N, C-alpha and C positions, 0 to 999 in steps of 0.2 A: 410906326408899327414894327419895323425891323429892329429898332433899338430895344423895344420891349421883348421881342423874341430872343434877341442876342443876350439881353440881361437875364432873362429867365433860363436860357440855355446855360449860361455861365453859373448861375446859382445851382442848377441841377448837377452840373459837372463837379462843383465844389462839394456839394452834399455827398454825391456818389464817391468822390475821392476820399472824403473824411470817413465814410462808412467802410470803404475798402481798406483804408489805412488802419481803422480801428480793429477790423477783423484780422488783418495781418499781424498787428501787434499782439492781439490776444493769442493768435495761433503760435507765434514765435515765443511768447513769454510765459503763458500760463503753465505749461508743463515744467518749465524750469523753476518757477515759483513754487509749485506744489512739491517738487523734489527737495527744494531748499527748506521748506517748512518742515517736511517730514524728517529730513536729516538733522535739523536743529532740534526738533522735539526728541529725537533719539539721544542727542547729546545731553539735553536737559534731564531726561529720564535716567541716564547713566550717572550723572552727577548727583541727582536726588538719591538714588540707590546707594551710591558710595557714602554720602553723608549720613543716611539713615543707618547704614551698617555700622558706622563709627558710633553713632548714638546708642544703638542697641548693644554694641560691645561694651560701651561704658556702663550701661545699665546693669549688665550681668556681672560687673566687677563687684566684689564684696565692698560696698561703699560705706559700711558702718564705721570702719576704722579710717576710711580715706575720703571723708565727706568733702573736705576742702579741694583735694585733687579731683574728685568727681565733678564738683561744681565748676572748677576752673576748666577742665577738659570739655565739659558740656557747653560752657559759655563760649569757649574757643571754637568748637564745632559749629555752634549756631552762628557765630560771626562769619565763619567760613561759608556757611550756607547762604547768608545774606550777601556776602561779597560775590560769590559765584552767581547768584541770581541776578545781581545788578550787571555783572560782566556779561552774562548771557543775554540779558535784555538789551544791552547796549551793542554788543558785538554782533549778535545774530538776529537782532530785531525780534526776539522772542516776545509773543504777545501774552504769555502767561497761561495759555490754554493747555490743557492736559494732552497727553499723546493720543488718547483714544477719541478725542472729540473730532468733529468733522473739520476739514481744511477749508477755510474761507480765503479765497483769492482776491487780491487787489485788481488783478487783470480780468475784470468782467468786460463784456462787450460795451456797455455804456462808459465804463471807465476808460477803455482803450479808445473809444471814439472821441471822448473828451481830450485825451492825450494827443490824438491825431489833430483835432481842431487847434488845441494849444500850440502844437508844433508848427502848423502851417501859418498860424496867425502871428507868430513871434519872429519870424524870419525877416531880417531887414538890417538897416544900418545900426551900428552899435553906438553911435554918438547921439547925444540927447539934444544937440544943437540943430536948428533947421538948416 
């Protein structure tokens, strides 16, 4: 009977530890993640405005006599937009959402608890041999 009580006690302690760890991870990381997402969205918005301004300035050029130059410059600007979009997605983990949309965080309480459980269950020897 005492073995059952001690086993149940240990299970309760591990569950409480995981929940407390998850809450701690969420408390520590959620605000930083929100700030990073908003900062990166501002970078994306600035780049989009910069490229849009280039395109609009090219459109206002008298392109009847400069059709080849207009098309070349527009193609180059669109390639730069694609390059910058890939760079931002890779460098800043931009998810493609607009600046005005709501921020969805990865550090939710269930996600943080999962991280806590993963962390405490993967500590051990690094060798694969018994």
